Steps between C-alpha positions, in 0.01 A plus 500: 500500500211275596597133525262221593680189619298180499670246723478247778715512812584128479630535144882509506513651152282786624761573768773488237294713262451763770875523554571520126243777457668690784831465318334640187384801702858549618604522134238772443497700825289775344197269498261529792305174514153480650450131565173322563526138612230276352413154636543171323484165675720230357322244716146630559370153583727444798306472827491810719747340740740419218680171446819337623778603264610143437147401397469806277826421317400135460164600352646765272820337375476133585869425466692679781812512282307695238389747767856527627630589152231766453570664835874492434439699181287747693764531773769574242286772343422644841866521592558741210269754668606441858229250602627204702201271464463261795248254362596243762359727773150499353281255688156597367365614164234757590180619343597862427156661497550664839848616403349679202235651726778634722673657199174663394445628854856638514452685171256738671790611722762512226668190642418234242855487364646456849254221580569322171873510563463361852265227380753391238782509754297326766403211275809444287776595743349409837244233412214677677144374453321772304168329557519561874311811614743565785793492260326741263419736786867502605612570146246780469626652824861479384398691185341776707136392524305506824497134604159518669346647186674243280375215719145636500508516121644151458247343734214658304401475135629848414655509154427136427260558212732758346801268511303216343361735233846636413638149467215396271537816294870427442411154371227643275766726350699191410754519778577146611854544629671757717665738540331724247587870483258744337631848424262796476219259424643451150810279491547166669810298580456144616759316703803594708686668216849644530521870600598616150183344358290762679685803360334514154159483667596787730586699188173410327297618797697822540489582128128431489443731798711771338306474174169528681623803690593670173 
């Protein structure tokens, strides 16, 4: 089953949505997902070097108590799928363009899923700066990529135009929030829905494929 996942690696709901989708797969073990990760930047206007986390939160939320309440809600949702969010460890809010380039690069080696998982873990559990090339190279290496090749890619413009184009295409399609899951190019689910929410869509895709085969 082809599934396109449009997400950003600094979106906590995308991390939660990934875990909930995995739980949905566990409920339907006969499904063999073929996942393509598509880029979407929540903060495309951040400078390349990112921004201090405290400044980012002040600009985005204003009232720190409001931000604290929002992140508490996210943390509670994350705990239900085994994610122990450590928001206090995050020191910088990064521009994620290079992170998306790394995911695209990893896809050619069948390692996009591993890179995505390590990016989520690195940012939300360890507070790593995903805008730092050295950090991205280390994450790529941990996922199985050749670090020298990953560094050469990240210090060039390889994949940049494609990432920007994919992001713009998602917005042209009306996607303005992530995660967004597109199944077989036909059915879309927006948001980090509960695992059971995915099951009827699985059935729609499988029944449609069966009808076409007949």
